[in-house]
C-alpha positions in Angstrom: 8.3 -3.2 25.5 9.9 -1.1 28.3 10.4 2.9 27.9 14.3 2.7 27.3 13.2 0.5 24.2 11.2 3.4 22.4 13.6 5.8 20.4 13.9 9.3 22.0 10.8 10.9 23.0 12.6 11.2 26.4 9.9 14.5 27.7 7.1 12.4 26.9 8.5 9.4 28.8 9.4 11.8 32.3 5.6 13.0 31.7 4.4 9.6 32.0 6.8 8.5 35.2 5.6 11.6 36.8 1.8 11.0 36.2 2.3 7.5 37.5 4.5 8.6 40.6 2.0 11.4 41.6 -1.0 8.6 41.1 -2.8 11.5 38.7 -2.8 9.2 35.5 -5.7 10.6 33.0 -8.3 7.8 32.1 -8.2 9.0 28.1 -5.2 10.1 26.0 -4.8 10.8 22.6 -1.2 9.9 21.3 -1.3 12.2 18.3 1.8 11.7 15.4 3.3 10.3 12.7 3.9 6.5 13.4 7.4 6.6 12.6 7.4 9.2 15.5 6.9 6.3 18.2 3.5 7.0 19.4 2.3 3.2 19.1 5.7 1.8 20.6 5.2 4.3 23.5 1.4 3.5 24.1 2.3 -0.4 24.4 5.9 0.6 26.9 3.4 2.9 28.9 0.8 0.0 29.3 3.4 -2.5 30.9 4.9 0.2 32.9 1.5 0.6 34.0 1.0 -3.3 34.6 4.6 -3.6 36.3 4.7 -5.1 39.7 8.2 -3.6 40.1 8.8 -0.6 38.6 12.1 0.0 38.8 14.4 3.5 37.8 11.7 5.1 36.1 11.0 1.6 33.8 9.0 -1.8 33.9 11.1 -4.1 35.1 11.0 -6.4 32.0 11.3 -9.6 34.6 7.9 -10.1 36.8 4.9 -12.3 34.9 2.9 -8.9 33.8 5.9 -7.4 31.9 6.7 -10.8 30.1 2.8 -10.9 29.1 2.8 -7.1 28.1 6.1 -7.7 25.9 4.3 -10.7 24.2 0.9 -8.8 23.7 -1.1 -11.5 25.3 -1.3 -9.6 28.5 -5.2 -10.0 29.7 -5.6 -6.5 30.6 -4.1 -5.3 27.8 -6.5 -4.5 24.9 -5.7 -3.3 21.3 -7.8 -2.1 18.5 -7.1 -1.5 15.2 -8.7 -1.3 11.8 -10.0 -4.3 10.1 -11.2 -5.6 6.6 -14.6 -6.6 6.5 -17.7 -5.4 8.0 -18.6 -8.1 10.6 -15.3 -8.7 12.3 -13.4 -7.5 15.2 -9.7 -7.3 16.5 -9.9 -10.3 17.9 -10.3 -12.3 14.9 -6.6 -10.4 13.6 -5.0 -11.3 17.0 -2.3 -13.7 15.9 -1.6 -11.3 12.5 -1.8 -8.3 14.8 0.6 -9.5 17.5 3.3 -10.5 14.5 3.3 -7.0 12.8 3.9 -5.1 15.5 6.5 -7.3 16.4 8.0 -6.9 13.0 7.8 -3.1 13.0 5.9 -1.5 15.6 6.5 1.9 13.9 4.7 0.3 10.9 2.2 2.3 8.6 -1.4 1.9 8.4 -1.0 0.7 4.9 1.8 -1.5 5.8 -0.8 -3.1 8.1 -3.4 -3.2 5.3 -1.0 -4.9 3.3 -0.2 -7.7 5.9 -4.0 -8.9 6.3 -4.3 -8.9 2.2 -6.9 -5.6 2.3 -4.4 -2.9 0.5 -7.1 -2.1 -1.7 -10.1 -1.9 0.1 -11.8 0.2 2.7 -10.5 -0.6 6.3 -13.0 0.6 9.4 -12.8 -0.3 13.5 -16.4 -1.7 13.0 -19.8 -1.6 15.4 -18.8 -5.2 16.5 -15.5 -4.3 17.7 -17.0 -1.2 19.7 -19.4 -3.8 20.9 -16.5 -6.0 22.2 -14.8 -3.1 23.8 -17.8 -2.2 26.1 -18.2 -5.7 27.0 -14.5 -6.8 27.7 -13.8 -2.9 30.0 -17.4 -3.4 31.7 -15.8 -6.6 33.4 -13.3 -6.4 36.1 -9.4 -7.1 35.9 -7.7 -10.4 35.4 -4.3 -10.2 36.6 -3.4 -6.2 37.1 -4.3 -2.9 38.8 -5.4 -1.2 35.6 -7.0 -2.1 32.3 -5.9 -0.7 29.6 -7.5 -0.2 26.2 -5.1 1.0 23.2 -7.0 2.1 20.1 -4.8 2.2 17.0 -6.0 4.8 14.0 -9.0 5.7 15.7 -9.6 7.6 12.5 -11.3 4.6 11.1 -14.1 4.7 13.8 -16.3 7.1 12.2 -19.3 7.6 13.4 -19.0 4.0 15.2 -16.9 6.2 18.0 -20.0 7.9 19.1 -20.8 4.3 20.7 -17.7 4.8 22.9 -18.1 7.9 24.4 -20.1 6.9 27.7 -17.2 5.1 28.3 -14.5 7.4 27.6 -16.2 10.1 29.5 -17.0 7.9 32.6 -15.0 4.9 32.2 -14.9 1.7 35.2 -12.5 2.2 38.1 -8.6 2.0 36.6 -9.2 2.1 33.3 -7.4 4.5 31.0 -7.9 4.5 27.0 -4.7 5.0 24.9 -5.7 6.6 21.5 -2.9 6.5 19.2 -3.9 8.7 15.6 -2.1 10.1 13.4 -4.7 13.0 11.9 -6.5 14.2 14.8 -9.5 16.5 12.2 -10.5 13.2 11.3 -11.5 12.0 14.6 -15.0 13.1 16.5 -15.0 15.9 18.0 -16.6 14.4 20.8 -14.0 11.9 21.3 -10.9 14.4 21.0 -12.4 16.7 23.7 -12.7 14.1 26.6 -9.0 13.1 26.3 -5.5 14.3 27.2 -3.8 15.4 23.8 0.1 14.2 24.2 1.9 15.4 21.0 4.9 13.3 19.4 7.4 15.7 17.7 10.1 14.7 14.9 12.6 12.7 16.7 15.8 14.6 16.8 18.7 13.1 14.7 21.2 12.1 17.4 18.3 9.6 17.7 18.0 8.9 13.9 21.1 8.2 13.5 21.9 6.5 16.5 19.0 3.6 15.6 20.6 3.4 12.0 24.3 2.7 13.3 22.5 -0.1 15.8 20.5 -1.7 12.7 22.4 -0.9 9.9 26.1 -1.4 11.1 27.5 -1.6 7.7 26.2 1.1 6.3 28.5 4.0 5.1 28.9 7.2 6.9 28.1 9.6 4.1 25.1 7.4 3.6 23.6 7.7 6.8 24.5 11.5 6.9 22.4 11.9 4.0 19.5 9.5 5.3 19.4 11.4 8.8 18.5 14.3 6.8 16.2 12.9 4.4 14.3 11.0 7.3 13.0 14.5 8.8 13.0 12.9 12.2 10.8 9.6 11.1 12.0 6.2 11.8 9.8 4.3 9.0 11.4 6.6 6.4 14.5 6.0 8.3 14.5 2.5 7.4 12.9 2.3 4.2 15.9 4.4 2.7 18.6 2.5 4.7 16.9 -1.1 3.2 16.5 0.2 -0.2 19.4 -0.4 -2.9 22.4 1.8 -2.2 21.8 5.0 -4.4 18.7 3.3 -5.8 16.3 6.4 -5.6 19.1 8.8 -6.2 19.9 6.8 -9.7 16.4 6.9 -10.8 15.9 10.4 -10.0 18.7 11.8 -12.0 17.9 9.4 -14.9 14.0 10.5 -14.8 15.0 14.4 -14.5 17.6 13.8 -17.7 14.0 12.2 -19.4 12.0 15.2 -18.3 14.3 18.1 -19.0 13.8 16.5 -22.7 10.5 15.9 -22.6 10.3 13.0 -25.4 6.3 12.0 -25.0 7.4 8.1 -25.5 10.4 7.8 -23.3 7.9 9.7 -20.2 5.5 6.9 -21.2 7.7 3.9 -20.8 9.1 5.5 -18.1 6.1 6.3 -16.1 4.9 2.3 -16.7 8.5 1.2 -15.4 7.5 3.5 -12.3 4.3 2.1 -11.7 6.2 -1.6 -11.5 8.0 -0.3 -8.5 6.6 -0.9 -5.0 4.5 1.9 -2.9 7.7 2.7 -0.6 10.3 2.9 -3.6 7.9 5.4 -5.2 7.5 7.6 -2.2 11.2 7.6 -1.7 11.8 8.6 -5.2 9.9 11.6 -4.6 11.6 11.9 -1.1 14.5 11.9 -2.5 13.7 14.4 -5.6 12.2 16.7 -2.4 15.6 16.8 -1.1 17.4 17.4 -4.5 15.4 20.6 -5.2 15.6 21.7 -1.3 19.3 21.4 -1.7 19.5 23.0 -5.0 17.8 25.8 -3.6 20.2 26.3 -1.0 23.1 26.4 -3.3 21.4 29.1 -5.2 20.7 31.3 -2.2 24.2 30.3 -0.7 26.7 28.8 -2.7 29.2 27.8 0.4 26.5 25.9 1.3 26.9 22.3 2.8 25.9 20.3 -0.1 24.1 16.9 1.3 24.3 15.3 -2.1 26.6 12.5 -3.5 29.4 13.5 -6.1 26.9 12.5 -9.3 24.3 14.3 -7.7 26.0 16.9 -6.7 27.3 17.7 -10.4 23.7 17.1 -11.7 22.4 19.4 -9.4 25.0 22.0 -10.4 24.5 21.9 -14.1 20.9 22.4 -13.6 21.2 25.6 -11.5 22.8 27.0 -14.7 19.8 26.4 -16.0 17.2 27.4 -13.9 16.5 30.4 -10.8 15.1 30.2 -7.4 11.1 31.0 -8.6 11.4 27.7 -10.8 12.9 25.3 -8.4 9.9 26.6 -5.5 7.6 25.4 -8.5 9.9 22.0 -8.5 9.7 21.4 -5.1 5.6 22.5 -4.7 5.0 20.1 -7.5 6.8 17.1 -5.5 5.0 17.5 -2.0 1.8 17.4 -4.2 3.4 13.8 -5.5 4.4 13.2 -2.3 0.7 13.9 -0.8 -1.5 11.8 -4.0 1.0 8.8 -3.6 0.3 8.5 0.2 -3.6 8.3 -1.1 -3.4 5.9 -3.4 -3.0 8.2 -6.5 -2.4 6.2 -9.9 0.8 6.0 -10.1 1.5 5.4 -13.5 -0.9 8.6 -14.4 0.7 10.7 -11.4 4.1 10.3 -12.9 3.2 11.1 -16.3 1.6 14.3 -15.2 4.4 15.2 -12.7 7.0 14.4 -15.7 4.8 16.9 -18.3 4.5 19.6 -15.5 8.3 19.7 -14.2 9.4 19.7 -18.5 7.3 23.1 -18.3 8.9 24.1 -15.3 12.6 23.4 -16.3 11.8 25.3 -20.2 9.9 27.6 -18.5 10.8 31.3 -20.7 10.5 33.6 -17.6 13.2 31.3 -15.6 15.7 31.8 -18.2 14.8 35.3 -18.8 15.7 35.9 -15.0 18.4 34.0 -14.9 19.8 35.8 -17.9 19.4 39.3 -15.7 20.8 37.3 -12.7 24.2 36.9 -14.3 24.1 40.7 -16.2 23.7 42.2 -12.6 26.4 40.1 -11.3 
């Protein structure tokens, strides 16, 4: 993968070019950011850039033998480590699955990876055997390139086994580079992070997400793309999920659920929770992401009626009706509830129980007597 193929993050690319040109490459770097921001593709592209024997215009050439092998993930001096399922396995045992996974979506989430290898309901980790394999491989001389590059994807899964790598990370063999690609710094041993130079990945700019969508989904309507860009919040994975779902699916079922939650009929909410539970995990997350967008647009409209509302016609009408029955304080509570639901879903909460709880709590928020009283007072003042 070449640097130019990585979406956005141009400031990081320039930083890498400068360090290579000045021959001041840190022996260990921590690429920190949500997978959808691009830390893994950047690690792969930087490794190829280091290996390339004919760098041109601030990028790898894409034609030499090193580039071809790097792009296929078979370069003997670029080593990948990632979470696996089982106690006596190493990343080498899943090499084929890994190559097909990042070929399909190098921006993929760790849950997507566990699903690929049949471990979505199992505990993944980077094992003791894998750490020993890293030490053994990196103690050897380079096979073909000038550098040896060890990419560790999701070092959060190292746990206490990370202590086995401390000496190697602190004092690696000559021309050995560690690239740790992580999402949650607080879950990595401090003794590891203190030995790495931090490279922080920020959300991608809206124009980058828009270019990605136009390139990959040319038939999508302009107004749909505009809404997806807003919902994605700089994350390519979210943009992809929203673009590939059935048009308007999240919005339609959100409005349906909102009406049921407002009515508060127990049997209907139980049936709805069962239906929600049958959706796949990404559809469930997209449901709440859209809801978060809906409530935020509702709040902006209540604070400024001239605000440009990023909702389709049906959702816009429903939002305006609901805003007449609520106030800003109630919407703030609804936003907090939606945020909490996303948080718990991402941590594999039972979706049926989560949806039932969320429905009951939202019904209480929407029928809060204080909210109605405050709304009447606001109208009287106006």
